[in-house]
C-alpha positions in Angstrom: 190.5 119.3 40.1 187.4 118.6 42.1 184.2 117.1 40.6 182.4 119.7 41.4 184.7 121.9 38.8 185.4 118.8 36.2 183.2 120.7 33.0 182.1 116.7 31.6 180.4 116.4 35.4 178.7 120.0 34.6 178.0 118.7 31.4 176.2 115.7 32.6 174.6 117.3 35.2 173.2 120.2 33.2 171.9 116.8 30.6 169.9 115.0 33.6 168.4 118.2 34.9 167.5 118.8 30.9 166.3 115.3 31.3 164.0 115.5 34.2 162.4 118.6 33.4 161.0 117.5 30.3 160.0 114.2 32.5 158.3 116.4 34.8 156.8 119.1 32.0 155.2 115.6 30.7 154.4 114.2 33.4 152.8 117.7 33.9 151.2 117.7 30.4 149.4 114.3 31.1 147.4 115.1 34.7 146.2 118.0 32.7 145.0 116.1 30.0 143.9 113.3 32.1 140.1 114.8 32.8 139.4 115.4 29.4 140.3 111.9 28.2 138.5 110.4 32.0 135.1 112.1 30.2 136.0 110.8 26.6 137.0 106.9 28.1 133.6 107.2 30.3 131.2 108.9 27.6 132.8 106.2 25.2 131.4 103.2 27.5 128.4 104.6 28.7 129.9 104.7 32.3 129.2 107.4 34.5 126.7 109.3 32.2 124.6 110.7 35.1 123.4 113.4 32.7 121.1 111.0 30.5 118.4 108.6 30.6 119.5 105.4 31.0 118.6 103.1 27.7 114.9 101.8 28.5 114.6 99.8 25.5 111.5 97.8 24.4 113.9 94.6 25.1 111.4 93.2 27.9 108.5 94.7 28.6 106.8 92.5 30.7 106.0 92.8 34.1 107.4 89.9 36.8 104.3 90.0 39.3 105.6 86.6 41.0 107.6 88.6 43.4 107.7 92.3 44.8 110.8 94.6 45.2 111.1 97.0 47.7 112.7 100.3 46.5 114.5 103.3 49.2 114.8 106.4 48.8 117.8 108.1 50.6 118.9 111.8 50.1 121.7 113.9 51.2 122.9 117.4 50.7 126.9 118.3 50.3 127.8 122.2 50.6 124.1 123.4 50.0 122.1 124.8 52.1 118.7 122.8 51.0 116.4 121.0 52.3 116.1 117.8 50.5 113.5 114.8 51.1 111.3 111.9 49.6 107.6 112.5 49.5 107.8 108.7 50.5 110.6 106.8 52.4 109.9 103.4 50.4 107.9 101.4 47.9 107.0 98.5 47.0 106.8 97.6 43.2 106.7 94.7 40.8 110.1 94.6 38.2 109.1 95.8 34.4 106.0 98.0 36.7 107.0 101.9 35.5 107.1 103.9 38.8 107.1 107.5 39.7 108.7 108.9 42.9 108.4 112.6 44.2 111.3 114.4 45.9 111.0 118.1 47.8 113.9 120.4 47.1 113.8 123.7 49.4 116.3 126.4 49.0 117.2 127.6 52.7 119.9 130.4 51.5 119.6 134.1 51.0 120.5 133.9 47.9 119.8 131.7 44.3 121.9 128.5 44.3 122.0 125.6 41.6 122.5 122.0 42.2 123.2 118.7 40.7 122.1 115.7 42.1 124.0 112.6 41.6 122.8 109.2 41.4 123.9 106.1 43.7 122.6 102.2 44.4 122.5 99.5 46.7 123.7 96.8 46.5 126.0 98.1 43.4 125.0 94.9 41.4 121.2 96.8 40.8 122.8 99.6 38.8 123.2 97.5 36.0 119.2 96.5 36.6 117.4 99.9 38.0 116.5 102.2 34.8 115.8 105.9 35.3 113.2 106.9 32.3 113.0 110.9 33.9 114.9 112.3 36.6 115.4 115.6 38.0 119.4 114.4 38.3 119.6 114.7 34.2 119.5 118.5 34.7 121.3 120.9 37.4 118.4 122.5 39.8 118.3 126.0 40.0 116.0 127.6 43.0 115.6 131.0 44.6 115.6 132.0 48.0 113.1 130.3 49.8 112.0 128.3 46.8 110.7 124.9 46.8 110.2 122.6 44.5 108.9 118.9 43.5 110.8 116.8 41.3 110.3 113.5 39.8 112.0 110.7 39.0 110.4 107.7 36.4 111.9 104.3 36.9 111.5 100.7 36.2 113.4 98.0 37.7 114.4 95.5 34.9 113.1 92.2 35.2 116.1 90.3 35.1 117.1 91.7 38.4 118.3 88.2 40.4 116.2 86.9 42.7 118.3 87.8 45.6 118.2 91.3 45.8 114.8 92.2 47.7 115.5 95.5 48.8 117.3 98.4 46.2 118.3 101.6 47.9 118.5 104.8 45.1 120.3 107.4 46.5 120.8 110.9 46.0 123.1 113.4 46.9 123.2 117.0 45.7 126.1 119.3 45.5 126.1 122.9 44.7 127.5 123.9 41.2 129.9 126.5 41.5 129.6 129.6 40.0 126.7 128.5 38.5 124.3 130.9 40.3 126.3 134.0 40.2 126.3 132.9 36.7 122.9 132.9 36.1 121.7 135.3 38.9 119.7 138.7 37.8 122.0 142.2 37.8 121.0 144.0 41.1 121.3 147.4 39.4 125.0 147.7 40.4 127.0 149.6 37.8 130.5 147.6 36.0 133.7 148.0 38.2 
């Protein structure tokens, strides 16, 4: 009798196939559950909380006037027909001072668009000391065709910033929020299909 016809081998192969299907199913389930699990971990640890203001407590409200820090502004868009620019490319400030920078966004498309800005910092260590009190990046921005808007970011740099850091680059990248524009667009008078 050949191995292909042996009932014991067939049983073992069937059993192995069932085990592999269970493992594949568990891997799929884990992959599916990973995104919400990641969000909960980030929420619990305070990582990647771009939609909330940075905690600015009354721990140290002193202005360190013995030194100045240059804050540069860099802006980008990804997949969004917007013009996005800072009104001032950079500013000097003393750590501990409350500052405001204003940016202009304009929708160059013929349809309403919804965008979300994601901030990043350079050097990366500066993120620990840069505190946004108010920022357009906390909410999605909806612009009608041709509409432009000036949006602020109010921030401070913690006086604990290492003295070796004299320049911080605050970069914002605007991404289109897929489907949000269509969901918020007004009815055009067409009947339901």
